[in-house]
C-alpha positions in Angstrom: 48.3 -25.7 -16.1 50.5 -22.7 -15.9 47.6 -20.4 -17.0 45.3 -21.8 -14.4 47.9 -21.2 -11.7 48.4 -17.6 -12.9 44.7 -16.9 -12.9 44.3 -18.3 -9.4 47.2 -16.2 -8.1 45.7 -13.1 -9.7 42.3 -13.9 -8.2 43.9 -14.4 -4.8 45.7 -11.1 -5.0 42.5 -9.3 -6.0 40.5 -11.0 -3.3 43.1 -10.0 -0.7 43.2 -6.4 -2.0 39.4 -6.2 -1.7 39.7 -6.8 2.0 41.4 -3.4 2.4 38.9 -1.4 0.2 35.6 -1.6 2.0 32.2 -0.3 0.8 30.7 2.5 2.9 28.5 1.2 5.7 24.9 2.2 6.1 24.9 3.2 9.8 23.8 6.1 11.9 23.9 6.7 15.6 20.6 8.5 15.5 17.1 7.5 14.6 16.0 10.0 12.0 13.2 12.3 13.0 11.7 11.4 9.6 11.5 7.7 10.4 8.3 5.7 9.8 8.1 4.0 13.2 8.8 7.2 15.0 6.2 9.1 13.1 3.5 6.5 12.5 3.8 4.6 15.8 2.7 1.2 14.5 1.5 -1.5 17.0 4.4 -3.1 18.8 4.1 -6.4 16.8 4.3 -4.5 13.5 7.2 -2.4 14.7 9.1 -5.5 15.6 8.4 -7.1 12.2 9.5 -3.9 10.5 12.8 -3.8 12.5 13.5 -7.5 12.1 12.5 -8.0 8.5 12.8 -4.6 6.7 15.0 -2.0 8.4 18.4 -3.5 7.6 17.8 -2.9 3.9 15.2 -0.2 4.0 16.5 2.4 6.5 19.6 4.4 7.2 20.8 2.0 9.9 21.8 -1.5 8.9 22.7 -4.0 11.6 25.7 -5.8 9.9 26.5 -9.4 10.7 30.1 -10.5 11.2 30.4 -11.9 7.6 29.6 -8.4 6.2 33.3 -7.7 6.9 34.5 -10.2 4.3 34.8 -9.2 0.7 33.1 -9.9 -1.7 30.1 -10.4 0.6 30.5 -6.9 1.9 30.1 -5.5 -1.6 27.0 -7.7 -2.2 25.4 -6.6 1.0 26.2 -2.9 0.3 24.6 -3.3 -3.1 21.4 -4.9 -1.6 21.1 -2.1 1.0 21.6 0.6 -1.6 19.0 -0.9 -3.9 16.6 -1.5 -1.0 16.8 2.2 0.0 16.3 3.3 -3.6 12.9 1.5 -3.5 11.9 2.4 0.0 13.7 4.2 2.8 11.8 4.1 6.1 14.3 6.6 7.6 13.1 9.2 5.0 9.4 8.5 5.4 8.2 12.0 6.2 10.0 13.3 3.1 7.7 11.4 0.8 4.4 13.0 -0.4 1.1 11.5 0.7 0.6 10.0 -2.8 4.1 8.4 -2.7 3.5 7.1 0.9 0.2 5.4 -0.3 2.0 3.9 -3.2 4.8 2.6 -1.0 2.3 1.0 1.4 0.6 -0.7 -1.6 3.9 -2.1 -2.8 4.8 -3.2 0.7 1.5 -5.2 0.9 2.0 -6.8 -2.5 5.6 -7.7 -1.9 4.9 -9.3 1.5 1.7 -11.1 0.4 3.6 -12.6 -2.6 6.5 -13.6 -0.2 8.9 -11.5 -2.3 10.0 -9.6 0.8 12.0 -10.1 2.8 14.3 -11.7 0.3 15.1 -15.4 0.7 18.8 -14.5 0.6 18.2 -12.3 3.8 16.0 -14.8 5.6 18.6 -17.6 5.1 20.9 -15.9 7.6 18.2 -14.0 9.6 15.7 -16.6 10.7 13.8 -14.1 12.8 13.0 -12.1 9.6 11.1 -15.0 8.0 7.5 -13.9 8.4 4.7 -16.3 9.5 1.1 -15.8 8.3 0.1 -13.9 11.5 2.9 -11.4 11.1 2.1 -11.0 7.4 -1.6 -10.3 8.3 -0.7 -7.8 11.0 1.8 -6.0 8.8 -0.6 -5.9 5.8 -3.6 -4.8 7.9 -1.6 -1.9 9.4 -0.1 -1.0 6.0 -3.6 -1.1 4.4 -5.0 1.3 7.0 -2.0 3.6 6.5 -2.4 3.5 2.8 -6.1 4.5 3.0 -5.1 7.4 5.3 -2.5 8.6 2.8 -4.8 8.2 -0.2 -7.3 10.5 1.6 -4.5 13.0 2.4 -3.4 12.9 -1.3 -6.9 13.8 -2.4 -7.1 16.7 -0.1 -3.8 18.2 -1.3 
């Protein structure tokens, strides 16, 4: 019993200490000039879907909910954002080659069609990020056209 009490006290101290050491936030006051929406100008319905369902984890400007201030959730969210940006960063869109852009659009289509993105853990708390079939169709149609454009661009280069 004494061991359990000691472990619980240590866990409580660690948890309290974590509240004072915060992970770096993924925020910016500016929209990057390299941003996908700024450069590709998708239809409004697609831009809204991208902002609501994708940009928190796949851009340089995350909109943090109140619970992101509480450790260990803050660390979990920071890890998700970092991993999301490693795979695809819409804020760095123009820095990708045409071949890479085509590949990213192919992956976007696959992930959305298979309901792998947005993550369930994200849509639980962000109901507006849960995509209906019309939103999936609009996003994938636009991404398909963009993919074809970049495949042509890659062939020319």
